[in-house]
MARBA-3410 file (N, C-alpha, C, O; in Angstrom, 1 decimal):
188
22.9,-18.7,-9.8,21.8,-18.3,-10.7,20.7,-17.9,-9.8,20.2,-18.6,-8.9 ~ 20.1,-16.7,-10.1,19.0,-16.2,-9.3,17.7,-17.0,-9.6,17.6,-17.6,-10.7 ~ 16.9,-17.0,-8.6,15.6,-17.6,-8.8,14.6,-16.7,-9.5,14.5,-15.5,-9.1 ~ 13.8,-17.2,-10.3,12.7,-16.5,-10.9,11.4,-17.3,-10.7,11.4,-18.5,-10.8 ~ 10.4,-16.6,-10.3,9.1,-17.2,-10.0,8.0,-16.4,-10.8,7.8,-15.2,-10.5
7.3,-17.1,-11.6,6.2,-16.5,-12.4,4.9,-17.1,-11.8,4.7,-18.3,-12.0 ~ 4.1,-16.3,-11.2,2.8,-16.7,-10.7,1.7,-16.4,-11.7,1.6,-15.3,-12.2 ~ 1.0,-17.4,-12.1,-0.1,-17.3,-13.1,-1.4,-17.6,-12.5,-1.6,-18.7,-11.9 ~ -2.4,-16.7,-12.6,-3.7,-17.0,-12.1,-4.5,-17.9,-13.0,-4.4,-17.7,-14.2 ~ -5.2,-18.9,-12.5,-5.9,-19.8,-13.4,-6.9,-19.0,-14.2,-7.2,-17.8,-13.9
-7.5,-19.6,-15.2,-8.4,-19.0,-16.1,-9.8,-18.8,-15.4,-10.0,-19.4,-14.4 ~ -10.7,-18.1,-16.1,-12.0,-17.8,-15.6,-12.9,-19.0,-15.5,-12.8,-20.0,-16.3 ~ -13.7,-19.0,-14.5,-14.7,-20.1,-14.2,-16.1,-19.4,-14.0,-16.2,-18.2,-14.0 ~ -17.1,-20.2,-13.9,-18.4,-19.7,-13.6,-18.4,-18.9,-12.3,-19.1,-17.9,-12.3 ~ -17.7,-19.3,-11.3,-17.7,-18.6,-10.0,-17.0,-17.3,-10.2,-17.4,-16.3,-9.6
-16.0,-17.2,-11.0,-15.3,-15.9,-11.3,-16.3,-14.9,-11.8,-16.3,-13.8,-11.4 ~ -17.0,-15.3,-12.8,-17.9,-14.4,-13.5,-19.1,-14.0,-12.6,-19.7,-13.0,-12.8 ~ -19.5,-14.9,-11.7,-20.6,-14.7,-10.8,-20.3,-14.0,-9.5,-21.1,-13.8,-8.6 ~ -19.0,-13.7,-9.3,-18.5,-13.2,-8.0,-18.9,-14.1,-6.9,-19.5,-13.7,-5.9 ~ -18.6,-15.4,-7.1,-19.0,-16.4,-6.1,-17.7,-17.0,-5.5,-16.6,-17.0,-6.2
-17.8,-17.5,-4.3,-16.7,-18.3,-3.8,-16.6,-19.6,-4.5,-17.6,-20.3,-4.6 ~ -15.4,-20.0,-4.9,-15.4,-21.2,-5.8,-15.5,-22.5,-5.1,-15.2,-22.7,-3.9 ~ -16.0,-23.4,-5.9,-15.9,-24.9,-5.6,-14.8,-25.4,-6.5,-14.1,-24.6,-7.1 ~ -14.7,-26.7,-6.7,-13.7,-27.2,-7.6,-14.2,-27.3,-9.0,-14.4,-28.4,-9.5 ~ -14.5,-26.2,-9.6,-15.1,-26.2,-10.9,-14.1,-26.1,-12.1,-13.0,-25.7,-11.9
-14.6,-26.4,-13.3,-13.7,-26.4,-14.4,-13.6,-25.0,-15.0,-14.4,-24.1,-14.6 ~ -12.8,-24.8,-15.9,-12.6,-23.5,-16.6,-13.9,-23.3,-17.5,-14.6,-24.2,-17.9 ~ -14.2,-22.0,-17.7,-15.3,-21.6,-18.7,-14.9,-22.0,-20.1,-13.7,-22.2,-20.4 ~ -15.9,-22.2,-20.9,-15.7,-22.5,-22.3,-14.9,-21.4,-23.0,-15.2,-20.2,-22.8 ~ -13.9,-21.8,-23.7,-13.1,-20.8,-24.5,-11.8,-20.4,-23.7,-10.9,-19.8,-24.3
-11.8,-20.6,-22.4,-10.6,-20.2,-21.6,-9.4,-21.0,-22.0,-8.3,-20.4,-21.9 ~ -9.5,-22.2,-22.2,-8.4,-23.1,-22.5,-7.6,-22.5,-23.8,-6.4,-22.6,-23.8 ~ -8.4,-22.0,-24.8,-7.7,-21.4,-26.0,-7.0,-20.2,-25.6,-5.9,-20.0,-26.1 ~ -7.5,-19.4,-24.7,-6.8,-18.2,-24.2,-5.5,-18.6,-23.5,-4.5,-17.9,-23.7 ~ -5.6,-19.6,-22.7,-4.4,-20.1,-22.0,-3.4,-20.6,-23.0,-2.2,-20.4,-22.8
-3.8,-21.3,-24.0,-2.9,-21.8,-25.0,-2.1,-20.7,-25.6,-0.9,-20.8,-25.8 ~ -2.8,-19.6,-26.0,-2.1,-18.4,-26.5,-1.1,-17.8,-25.6,0.0,-17.5,-25.9 ~ -1.5,-17.7,-24.3,-0.6,-17.2,-23.3,0.6,-18.2,-23.2,1.8,-17.7,-23.0 ~ 0.4,-19.5,-23.2,1.5,-20.5,-23.1,2.5,-20.3,-24.2,3.7,-20.6,-23.9 ~ 2.1,-19.8,-25.3,3.1,-19.6,-26.4,4.1,-18.5,-26.1,5.2,-18.5,-26.6
3.7,-17.6,-25.2,4.6,-16.5,-24.8,5.5,-16.8,-23.7,6.5,-16.1,-23.4 ~ 5.3,-17.9,-23.0,6.2,-18.3,-21.9,7.5,-18.7,-22.4,7.6,-19.6,-23.3 ~ 8.5,-18.1,-21.8,9.9,-18.5,-22.2,10.4,-19.6,-21.4,9.7,-20.3,-20.7 ~ 11.7,-19.9,-21.5,12.3,-21.0,-20.8,11.9,-21.1,-19.3,11.9,-20.0,-18.7 ~ 11.7,-22.3,-18.9,11.4,-22.5,-17.5,12.0,-23.8,-17.1,12.1,-24.7,-17.9
12.3,-23.9,-15.8,12.9,-25.1,-15.3,11.9,-26.1,-14.6,12.1,-27.3,-14.6 ~ 10.9,-25.5,-14.0,9.9,-26.4,-13.3,8.6,-25.7,-13.3,8.5,-24.4,-13.3 ~ 7.5,-26.5,-13.2,6.2,-25.9,-13.2,5.4,-26.6,-12.1,5.5,-27.8,-11.9 ~ 4.6,-25.8,-11.3,3.8,-26.4,-10.2,2.4,-25.8,-10.4,2.2,-24.7,-11.0 ~ 1.5,-26.5,-9.8,0.1,-26.0,-9.8,-0.7,-26.3,-8.6,-0.3,-27.3,-7.8
-1.7,-25.5,-8.3,-2.6,-25.8,-7.3,-3.3,-27.1,-7.6,-3.4,-27.5,-8.8 ~ -3.8,-27.9,-6.6,-4.6,-29.1,-6.9,-6.0,-28.9,-7.5,-6.6,-29.8,-8.0 ~ -6.5,-27.6,-7.5,-7.8,-27.4,-8.0,-7.9,-27.6,-9.5,-7.0,-27.4,-10.3 ~ -9.0,-28.2,-9.9,-9.3,-28.5,-11.3,-9.0,-27.3,-12.2,-8.4,-27.5,-13.3 ~ -9.5,-26.1,-11.9,-9.3,-25.0,-12.7,-7.9,-24.6,-12.9,-7.5,-24.1,-14.0
-7.0,-24.8,-11.9,-5.6,-24.5,-12.0,-4.9,-25.6,-12.8,-4.1,-25.3,-13.7 ~ -5.3,-26.9,-12.6,-4.7,-28.0,-13.4,-5.0,-27.9,-14.9,-4.2,-28.1,-15.7 ~ -6.3,-27.5,-15.2,-6.7,-27.3,-16.6,-5.9,-26.1,-17.2,-5.5,-26.2,-18.4 ~ -5.7,-25.1,-16.4,-4.9,-23.9,-17.0,-3.5,-24.4,-17.2,-3.0,-24.0,-18.3 ~ -2.9,-25.1,-16.3,-1.5,-25.5,-16.5,-1.4,-26.4,-17.7,-0.4,-26.3,-18.5
-2.4,-27.3,-17.9,-2.3,-28.2,-19.1,-2.5,-27.4,-20.4,-1.8,-27.6,-21.4 ~ -3.4,-26.4,-20.4,-3.6,-25.6,-21.6,-2.4,-24.7,-21.9,-2.1,-24.4,-23.0 ~ -1.6,-24.3,-20.8,-0.4,-23.6,-21.0,0.8,-24.5,-21.5,1.9,-24.0,-21.8 ~ 0.5,-25.8,-21.6,1.5,-26.8,-22.0,2.6,-26.9,-21.0,3.8,-27.1,-21.3 ~ 2.2,-26.8,-19.7,3.2,-27.0,-18.6,3.0,-28.4,-18.1,1.9,-28.9,-17.9
4.1,-29.1,-17.9,4.0,-30.4,-17.2,4.1,-30.2,-15.7,5.2,-30.5,-15.1 ~ 3.1,-29.6,-15.2,3.1,-29.1,-13.8,2.9,-30.2,-12.8,2.1,-31.1,-13.0 ~ 3.6,-30.1,-11.7,3.4,-31.0,-10.5,2.5,-30.3,-9.5,2.6,-29.1,-9.3 ~ 1.6,-31.0,-8.9,0.6,-30.4,-7.9,1.4,-30.1,-6.6,2.1,-30.9,-6.1 ~ 1.2,-28.9,-6.1,1.7,-28.4,-4.9,0.6,-27.9,-4.0,0.0,-26.9,-4.3
0.2,-28.6,-3.0,-0.9,-28.3,-2.1,-0.8,-26.9,-1.5,-1.8,-26.3,-1.1 ~ 0.4,-26.4,-1.3,0.6,-25.1,-0.7,0.0,-24.0,-1.6,-0.2,-22.9,-1.1 ~ -0.2,-24.3,-2.9,-0.7,-23.3,-3.8,-2.3,-23.3,-3.9,-2.8,-22.7,-4.8 ~ -2.9,-24.1,-3.0,-4.4,-24.2,-3.1,-5.0,-22.9,-2.7,-4.4,-22.0,-2.1 ~ -6.2,-22.7,-3.2,-7.0,-21.5,-2.9,-7.3,-21.4,-1.4,-7.2,-22.4,-0.7
-7.7,-20.2,-1.0,-8.2,-20.1,0.4,-9.4,-21.0,0.6,-10.2,-21.1,-0.3 ~ -9.5,-21.6,1.8,-10.6,-22.4,2.1,-11.7,-21.4,2.6,-11.6,-20.9,3.7 ~ -12.8,-21.3,1.8,-13.9,-20.4,2.2,-15.0,-21.1,3.0,-16.1,-20.5,3.2 ~ -14.7,-22.3,3.4,-15.7,-23.0,4.3,-17.1,-23.0,3.7,-17.3,-23.4,2.6 ~ -18.1,-22.7,4.6,-19.5,-22.8,4.1,-19.9,-21.8,3.1,-21.0,-21.8,2.6
-19.0,-20.8,2.8,-19.3,-19.8,1.8,-19.0,-20.4,0.4,-19.4,-19.8,-0.6 ~ -18.2,-21.5,0.3,-17.9,-22.0,-1.0,-19.1,-22.3,-1.8,-20.1,-22.9,-1.4 ~ -19.1,-21.9,-3.1,-20.2,-22.1,-4.0,-21.3,-21.1,-4.0,-22.2,-21.1,-4.7 ~ -21.1,-20.1,-3.1,-22.2,-19.1,-2.9,-21.7,-17.8,-3.4,-20.5,-17.5,-3.4 ~ -22.6,-16.9,-3.9,-22.3,-15.6,-4.4,-22.0,-14.7,-3.2,-22.7,-14.7,-2.2
-21.0,-13.8,-3.3,-20.7,-12.8,-2.3,-21.9,-12.0,-2.0,-22.2,-11.7,-0.8 ~ -22.6,-11.5,-3.0,-23.8,-10.7,-2.8,-24.9,-11.4,-1.9,-25.5,-10.7,-1.1 ~ -25.1,-12.7,-2.1,-26.0,-13.4,-1.3,-25.6,-13.5,0.1,-26.4,-13.4,1.1 ~ -24.3,-13.7,0.3,-23.8,-13.8,1.7,-23.9,-12.4,2.4,-24.2,-12.3,3.6 ~ -23.5,-11.4,1.6,-23.6,-10.0,2.1,-25.0,-9.7,2.6,-25.2,-9.1,3.6
-26.0,-10.1,1.8,-27.4,-9.8,2.1,-27.8,-10.6,3.4,-28.6,-10.1,4.2 ~ -27.4,-11.8,3.5,-27.8,-12.7,4.6,-27.0,-12.4,5.9,-27.6,-12.5,7.0 ~ -25.7,-12.1,5.7,-24.8,-12.0,6.9,-23.9,-10.8,6.7,-22.7,-11.0,6.6 ~ -24.4,-9.6,6.7,-23.5,-8.5,6.4,-22.4,-8.3,7.5,-21.3,-7.9,7.1 ~ -22.7,-8.5,8.7,-21.7,-8.4,9.7,-20.5,-9.4,9.5,-19.3,-9.0,9.8
-20.8,-10.6,9.1,-19.8,-11.6,8.9,-18.9,-11.1,7.7,-17.6,-11.3,7.8 ~ -19.5,-10.6,6.7,-18.7,-10.2,5.5,-17.8,-9.0,5.9,-16.6,-8.9,5.5 ~ -18.4,-8.0,6.7,-17.6,-6.9,7.1,-16.4,-7.3,8.0,-15.3,-6.8,7.8 ~ -16.7,-8.2,8.9,-15.6,-8.7,9.7,-14.5,-9.4,8.9,-13.3,-9.2,9.1 ~ -14.9,-10.2,7.9,-13.9,-10.9,7.1,-13.1,-9.9,6.3,-11.9,-10.1,6.1
-13.7,-8.9,5.8,-13.0,-7.9,5.0,-12.1,-7.0,5.8,-11.1,-6.4,5.3 ~ -12.4,-6.9,7.1,-11.6,-5.9,7.9,-10.7,-6.6,8.9,-9.8,-5.9,9.5 ~ -10.8,-7.8,9.1,-10.0,-8.5,10.1,-9.3,-9.8,9.5,-10.0,-10.8,9.3 ~ -8.0,-9.7,9.2,-7.4,-10.8,8.5,-7.3,-12.1,9.4,-7.0,-13.2,8.9 ~ -7.6,-12.0,10.7,-7.6,-13.1,11.6,-8.9,-13.9,11.6,-9.0,-15.0,12.0
-10.0,-13.2,11.1,-11.3,-13.7,11.1,-11.6,-14.7,10.0,-11.1,-14.6,8.9 ~ -12.4,-15.7,10.3,-12.9,-16.7,9.4,-14.3,-17.1,9.7,-14.6,-18.2,10.1 ~ -15.2,-16.1,9.5,-16.6,-16.3,9.9,-17.3,-17.4,9.0,-18.4,-17.9,9.4 ~ -16.6,-17.8,7.9,-17.2,-18.8,7.1,-16.8,-20.2,7.5,-17.2,-21.2,7.0 ~ -15.9,-20.3,8.6,-15.5,-21.6,9.1,-14.3,-22.2,8.4,-13.9,-23.3,8.7
-13.8,-21.5,7.4,-12.6,-22.0,6.6,-11.3,-21.4,7.1,-11.1,-21.2,8.3 ~ -10.5,-21.0,6.2,-9.2,-20.4,6.5,-9.2,-18.9,6.6,-9.8,-18.3,5.7 ~ -8.6,-18.3,7.6,-8.5,-16.9,7.7,-7.5,-16.4,6.7,-6.6,-17.1,6.2 ~ -7.6,-15.1,6.3,-6.6,-14.5,5.4,-5.2,-14.5,6.0,-4.2,-14.7,5.3 ~ -5.1,-14.4,7.3,-3.8,-14.4,8.0,-3.2,-15.8,7.8,-2.0,-15.9,7.5
-4.0,-16.9,7.9,-3.5,-18.2,7.7,-3.1,-18.4,6.3,-2.0,-19.0,6.0 ~ -3.8,-17.9,5.3,-3.5,-18.0,3.9,-2.2,-17.3,3.7,-1.3,-17.8,3.0 ~ -2.0,-16.1,4.2,-0.8,-15.3,4.0,0.4,-16.0,4.6,1.5,-16.0,4.0 ~ 0.2,-16.6,5.7,1.3,-17.3,6.4,1.7,-18.5,5.5,2.9,-18.8,5.3 ~ 0.7,-19.3,5.1,1.0,-20.4,4.2,1.8,-20.0,2.9,2.8,-20.7,2.6
1.4,-18.9,2.3,2.0,-18.5,1.1,3.4,-17.9,1.4,4.4,-18.2,0.6 ~ 3.6,-17.2,2.5,4.9,-16.7,2.9,5.9,-17.8,3.1,7.0,-17.7,2.7 ~ 5.4,-18.9,3.8,6.3,-20.0,4.0,6.7,-20.7,2.7,7.8,-21.1,2.6 ~ 5.7,-20.8,1.8,6.0,-21.4,0.5,7.1,-20.5,-0.3,8.0,-21.1,-0.9 ~ 6.9,-19.2,-0.2,7.8,-18.3,-0.9,9.2,-18.4,-0.3,10.2,-18.4,-1.0
9.3,-18.5,1.0,10.6,-18.6,1.7,11.3,-19.9,1.3,12.5,-19.9,1.1 ~ 10.5,-20.9,1.1,11.1,-22.2,0.7,11.6,-22.2,-0.7,12.5,-23.0,-1.1 ~ 11.1,-21.3,-1.5,11.5,-21.2,-2.9,12.7,-20.2,-3.1,13.3,-20.1,-4.2 ~ 13.0,-19.4,-2.1,14.0,-18.3,-2.1,15.3,-18.8,-2.7,16.0,-18.0,-3.4 ~ 15.7,-20.0,-2.4,17.1,-20.5,-2.8,17.0,-21.4,-4.1,18.0,-21.9,-4.5
15.8,-21.5,-4.7,15.7,-22.3,-5.9,16.6,-21.6,-7.0,16.8,-20.4,-7.0 ~ 17.1,-22.5,-7.9,17.8,-21.9,-9.1,16.8,-22.0,-10.2,16.0,-22.9,-10.3 ~ 17.0,-21.1,-11.2,16.2,-21.2,-12.4,14.8,-20.6,-12.2,14.5,-19.9,-11.3 ~ 14.0,-20.9,-13.2,12.6,-20.3,-13.4,11.6,-21.3,-13.0,11.5,-22.4,-13.6 ~ 10.7,-20.9,-12.1,9.6,-21.7,-11.7,8.3,-21.0,-12.2,8.1,-19.8,-11.9
7.4,-21.7,-12.8,6.1,-21.2,-13.1,5.1,-21.9,-12.2,5.0,-23.1,-12.1 ~ 4.3,-21.1,-11.5,3.3,-21.6,-10.6,1.9,-21.2,-11.0,1.6,-20.0,-11.1 ~ 1.0,-22.1,-11.3,-0.4,-21.8,-11.6,-1.2,-21.9,-10.4,-1.3,-23.0,-9.7 ~ -1.9,-20.8,-10.0,-2.6,-20.8,-8.7,-3.8,-19.9,-8.8,-4.4,-19.7,-9.8 ~ -4.1,-19.3,-7.6,-5.4,-18.5,-7.5,-5.1,-17.1,-7.2,-4.0,-16.7,-6.7
-6.1,-16.2,-7.4,-6.0,-14.8,-7.1,-5.6,-14.6,-5.7,-4.8,-13.7,-5.4 ~ -6.2,-15.3,-4.8,-5.9,-15.1,-3.3,-4.5,-15.4,-3.0,-3.9,-14.7,-2.2 ~ -3.9,-16.4,-3.6,-2.6,-16.8,-3.3,-1.6,-15.8,-3.9,-0.6,-15.4,-3.3 ~ -1.9,-15.3,-5.1,-1.1,-14.3,-5.7,-1.1,-13.0,-4.9,-0.1,-12.3,-4.7 ~ -2.3,-12.6,-4.4,-2.4,-11.4,-3.6,-1.5,-11.6,-2.3,-0.8,-10.7,-2.0
-1.6,-12.7,-1.7,-0.8,-13.0,-0.5,0.7,-12.9,-0.8,1.4,-12.4,0.0 ~ 1.1,-13.4,-2.0,2.5,-13.4,-2.4,3.0,-12.0,-2.6,4.1,-11.6,-2.1 ~ 2.2,-11.1,-3.2,2.5,-9.7,-3.4,2.6,-9.0,-2.1,3.6,-8.2,-1.9 ~ 1.7,-9.2,-1.2,1.7,-8.6,0.1,3.0,-9.0,0.8,3.7,-8.2,1.4 ~ 3.4,-10.3,0.7,4.6,-10.8,1.4,5.8,-10.1,0.8,6.7,-9.7,1.5
5.9,-10.1,-0.5,7.1,-9.6,-1.2,7.3,-8.1,-0.9,8.4,-7.7,-0.6 ~ 6.2,-7.4,-0.8,6.3,-5.9,-0.6,6.4,-5.6,0.9,6.7,-4.5,1.3 ~ 6.2,-6.6,1.8,6.2,-6.3,3.2,5.0,-5.4,3.6,5.1,-4.6,4.5 ~ 4.0,-5.5,2.8,2.8,-4.6,3.0,2.0,-5.1,4.2,2.0,-6.3,4.5 ~ 1.2,-4.2,4.8,0.2,-4.7,5.8,-0.8,-5.6,5.2,-1.2,-5.4,4.0
-1.4,-6.4,6.0,-2.4,-7.4,5.5,-3.6,-6.7,5.0,-4.3,-7.3,4.1 ~ -3.9,-5.5,5.4,-5.0,-4.8,4.9,-4.9,-4.5,3.4,-5.9,-4.3,2.7 ~ -3.7,-4.5,2.9,-3.5,-4.2,1.5,-3.9,-5.3,0.6,-3.9,-5.2,-0.7 ~ -4.1,-6.5,1.1,-4.6,-7.7,0.4,-5.7,-7.3,-0.6,-5.8,-7.7,-1.7 ~ -6.7,-6.5,-0.1,-7.9,-6.2,-0.8,-7.6,-5.1,-1.9,-8.5,-4.8,-2.7
-6.5,-4.5,-1.9,-6.1,-3.4,-2.9,-5.4,-4.0,-4.1,-5.0,-3.3,-5.0 ~ -5.3,-5.3,-4.2,-4.6,-6.0,-5.3,-5.6,-6.7,-6.1,-6.3,-7.7,-5.6 ~ -5.8,-6.3,-7.4,-6.7,-7.0,-8.3,-5.8,-8.0,-9.1,-4.8,-7.7,-9.6 ~ -6.3,-9.2,-9.2,-5.7,-10.3,-10.0,-6.7,-10.8,-11.0,-7.6,-11.5,-10.6 ~ -6.5,-10.6,-12.3,-7.4,-11.1,-13.3,-7.1,-12.5,-13.6,-5.9,-12.9,-13.5
-8.1,-13.2,-14.1,-7.8,-14.6,-14.7,-6.7,-14.5,-15.8,-6.7,-13.6,-16.6 ~ -5.8,-15.5,-15.7,-4.7,-15.6,-16.7,-3.7,-14.5,-16.6,-2.9,-14.3,-17.6 ~ -3.7,-13.7,-15.5,-2.7,-12.7,-15.3,-1.4,-13.3,-14.7,-1.4,-14.3,-14.1 ~ -0.3,-12.6,-14.9,1.0,-13.1,-14.5,1.7,-12.0,-13.5,1.5,-10.8,-13.7 ~ 2.3,-12.6,-12.5,3.2,-11.7,-11.6,4.5,-12.4,-11.7,4.7,-13.6,-11.4
5.6,-11.6,-11.9,6.9,-12.0,-12.0,7.7,-11.6,-10.8,7.7,-10.4,-10.5 ~ 8.4,-12.5,-10.2,9.2,-12.3,-9.0,10.6,-12.8,-9.2,10.8,-13.7,-9.9 ~ 11.6,-12.1,-8.6,13.0,-12.5,-8.7,13.6,-12.5,-7.3,13.2,-11.8,-6.5 ~ 14.5,-13.5,-7.2,15.2,-13.6,-5.9,16.7,-13.5,-6.0,17.3,-14.0,-7.0 ~ 17.3,-12.8,-5.1,18.7,-12.7,-5.0,19.3,-13.6,-3.9,20.4,-13.4,-3.4
18.5,-14.6,-3.5,18.7,-15.6,-2.5,18.5,-15.0,-1.1,18.6,-15.7,-0.1 ~ 18.3,-13.7,-1.0,18.0,-13.0,0.3,16.6,-12.6,0.4,16.0,-12.6,1.5 ~ 16.0,-12.2,-0.7,14.6,-11.6,-0.7,14.0,-11.8,-2.1,14.7,-12.0,-3.0 ~ 12.7,-11.7,-2.1,12.0,-11.6,-3.4,11.8,-10.2,-3.8,11.6,-9.3,-2.9 ~ 11.8,-9.9,-5.1,11.5,-8.6,-5.6,10.4,-8.7,-6.7,10.5,-9.7,-7.5
9.5,-7.8,-6.7,8.5,-7.8,-7.7,9.1,-7.2,-9.0,9.7,-6.1,-8.9 ~ 8.9,-7.8,-10.1,9.5,-7.3,-11.3,8.4,-6.9,-12.3,7.5,-7.7,-12.6 ~ 8.4,-5.7,-12.8,7.5,-5.2,-13.8,8.3,-5.2,-15.1,9.3,-4.5,-15.2 ~ 7.8,-5.9,-16.1,8.5,-6.1,-17.3,7.9,-5.3,-18.5,6.7,-4.9,-18.4 ~ 8.7,-5.0,-19.4,8.3,-4.3,-20.6,7.6,-5.3,-21.5,8.0,-6.5,-21.6
6.5,-4.8,-22.2,5.8,-5.7,-23.1,6.6,-6.0,-24.3,7.2,-5.1,-24.9 ~ 6.7,-7.2,-24.7,7.4,-7.6,-25.9,6.5,-8.4,-26.8,5.8,-9.3,-26.3 ~ 6.6,-8.2,-28.1,5.8,-9.0,-29.0,6.6,-10.3,-29.4,6.0,-11.1,-30.2
END
C-alpha cells in the first residue's frame, strides 16, 4: 500500500495577520469554525500528527483529528525575532533580513537557519517514505515549504517562492522510493 501524506497548515493567528514571527499563540477568533468545515472534507486517514505549537494543536483538534505531537513538525526557530513584525526588523536591521532571505545557512536571529529547517523536514519525510496508509500532519507554512522543496528537489532559494495560506493542504504520495506532489481535482 502506498503512503499518502497530507500536510495542513495551521489556521491564522494574530502573528499571521500582522506579518510577524510567531510566538506560541492561539488561533484567531473564528478560525476553529473554518477548520471544522475543512475537517468534514477529510477522507479516511490512518494516523494524524501535529506540531507541538498551540496553533497547530488547536487546528488539529478543530479538524477532529486525534493527533499525536511530533516535534519534528515544529515551526522554524526564529530566535530573538519571535513575536516581532518583519517590517520592524527590516527597519532596524535591514542587512540581517537581506542575509536571512538570501542565504539559507544564515540565522542572524540566533535561531534555526533555513538549511537546518530543510534538513530536519527532509529527514522526517524520509522516515515517512515507507509508511503505509494516509497520514495527516498539521504543521506550519515554513515546514510545508521545506517539504515541497525537498519533494521537488528544488534549490533552497525556491523556499521563498512557495506561498502557504492558513488551513491550506498539500498532498504527497510515496511509491516507497520517493515522494511525489499530487495536485487533485476539486470535489464537492
